[in-house]
C-alpha positions, 0 to 999 in steps of 0.5 A, spaced: 687 911 127 692 907 129 692 907 137 699 904 138 701 910 143 695 911 147 688 913 147 689 920 146 686 923 139 690 929 139 697 925 139 700 925 132 703 918 134 696 915 134 695 916 127 698 913 120 699 921 117 702 922 123 698 928 124 692 930 128 686 930 123 682 936 121 676 938 117 678 936 110 680 929 112 676 923 113 678 918 119 677 911 119 677 907 126 679 900 125 677 894 129 685 892 129 686 899 133 690 897 140 687 903 143 680 906 142 680 914 141 678 919 146 677 926 144 681 931 148 680 938 146 676 941 140 677 936 134 674 936 127 674 931 121 670 930 115 667 923 114 668 919 120 668 911 119 667 907 125 668 899 124 664 895 127 666 893 134 670 899 135 668 906 138 670 913 139 669 916 146 667 923 148 667 923 155 671 930 157 666 936 159 671 941 155 672 937 149 668 937 142 668 933 136 665 936 130 663 932 124 663 936 117 661 929 113 658 923 114 658 918 120 658 911 117 660 904 120 657 899 125 661 902 131 659 907 135 660 914 139 661 913 146 658 920 148 657 921 156 660 928 156 662 934 152 659 936 145 658 933 138 657 938 133 654 936 126 657 942 121 656 940 114 653 943 108 650 937 105 645 933 108 648 929 114 645 922 118 646 921 125 646 914 127 641 912 133 645 912 140 645 916 146 648 923 146 650 928 151 650 935 148 649 935 141 649 941 136 646 942 129 649 946 124 647 944 117 642 948 113 641 942 109 638 938 115 640 932 119 636 926 119 636 920 124 637 913 122 635 910 129 632 912 136 637 917 140 637 920 147 640 926 149 642 927 156 644 934 156 642 939 151 640 940 144 643 946 140 639 948 134 644 953 131 642 952 123 637 947 120 632 942 122 633 935 125 628 930 121 626 924 126 625 920 120 620 915 123 624 915 130 624 917 137 628 923 140 628 922 148 630 929 151 631 930 159 627 935 161 630 942 164 630 949 162 633 950 155 633 942 154 633 945 147 635 951 145 636 956 139 629 953 135 625 957 131 621 956 124 627 954 120 630 950 126 626 945 129 625 938 130 621 935 124 616 929 125 613 925 120 609 918 120 611 914 127 616 920 129 615 922 136 619 927 142 619 924 149 621 928 154 623 925 161 623 928 168 617 933 168 613 934 174 614 934 182 621 934 184 624 935 177 622 940 171 615 944 173 617 950 169 616 951 162 618 946 157 618 948 149 617 942 145 620 945 138 616 940 133 613 941 126 612 937 120 611 941 114 611 947 118 613 949 125 608 948 130 611 947 137 608 946 144 609 950 150 608 945 156 608 946 164 606 940 168 607 940 176 604 933 178 607 927 180 613 926 175 612 923 169 614 922 162 610 925 156 611 923 149 609 928 143 607 927 136 604 931 130 600 930 124 598 935 118 591 934 118 585 934 123 580 928 123 573 927 126 576 920 129 582 917 131 584 910 133 590 911 138 595 916 134 592 914 127 586 918 124 580 915 121 576 917 115 577 924 111 580 930 114 576 936 115 576 942 110 573 947 114 573 951 121 579 948 124 587 949 124 590 943 120 594 940 125 593 935 130 598 934 136 598 928 141 600 928 148 601 922 151 603 921 159 606 914 161 604 913 167 599 919 169 592 918 172 591 925 174 595 932 172 595 939 173 598 941 166 598 947 162 599 947 154 600 952 149 599 950 142 602 954 136 600 955 128 601 960 123 595 963 118 597 958 113 595 952 117 588 955 118 582 952 114 577 956 111 571 958 115 576 958 121 575 964 126 581 966 130 577 971 134 573 965 137 578 960 137 579 954 142 583 948 144 579 941 144 581 934 146 578 928 143 575 923 147 575 917 143 569 919 139 568 926 139 572 933 140 571 936 147 572 944 146 574 948 152 569 951 156 570 958 153 572 960 146 577 967 145 581 971 141 588 967 139 594 971 141 600 972 137 601 975 130 603 969 126 604 965 129 598 964 133 597 960 139 592 958 144 593 956 152 589 951 156 590 950 163 588 945 169 588 940 164 587 933 167 587 928 162 592 926 157 593 920 152 588 924 147 589 928 141 589 936 141 586 940 136 584 948 135 577 949 133 573 955 132 565 957 133 561 952 137 565 946 136 570 943 131 566 940 125 563 933 125 564 929 119 557 925 117 560 918 117 553 915 115 547 917 112 541 912 111 534 913 108 528 908 107 522 909 103 516 909 106 508 909 104 505 916 103 501 918 109 494 922 107 490 926 112 
């Protein structure tokens, strides 16, 4: 990119080739450019290197930029409208930043290298988006994430979270899907009609007797439950009226788990508190349980069966006594 004529990416006079780049070409945007490039129309590149202090602008609602390789350099993408597409065959990395519409189309997956926020819509066309310890912020509306399934989801790991802004009265009160998973796909369907708030979702591939915040304490359970813990955290809420549906598959079930007598439980800081009634899990691999009228958050959620989630024996003491004869 030279940027000597104007800021139009689609103007050949702005390129040293001088032709408009295609999907086979690598592009560098240098700090010496007179004008910074604006994307007009549907443009493509292979690798995109944005030097520190420079930026590529996607600000037109009908325009898009498709990247087939890597995004590198210390510069940024100024993305306030239009669509950014990651369409590769090898793993790609997405830098932290604010994005408008993002389309994921890579069977090898996309990995974050920083926190990101998506203002409009995340389209999951192919592959997973691995959060890699970072936070993804979404702005709640019907279809905030689309195209997700068991092979196209938001892959959480240690420290990763999905933050949903604008849930509740005056904003989004209908169903919102949080298509999260770790080693497997374990989404949340969430509906909230209370005072508008922001909710953060996390997931780990285990269930424990106790937790300190989002950190489990002690050894994980090995029987009687689904081997997953979902964390749902509200930013400001003191009371709520929410419905939560949690999903799992047969491979997530520990030995002794009874799907016909299953329930959703919350951890109150010292023990698991099950729902009032147990019942048959719905679905057919994946399975799910729904719980309505929830008024408490900022706690772990789990799936158990029987009378309660298993309780771990944290300590056992014995003391020798003198024998007593009658």
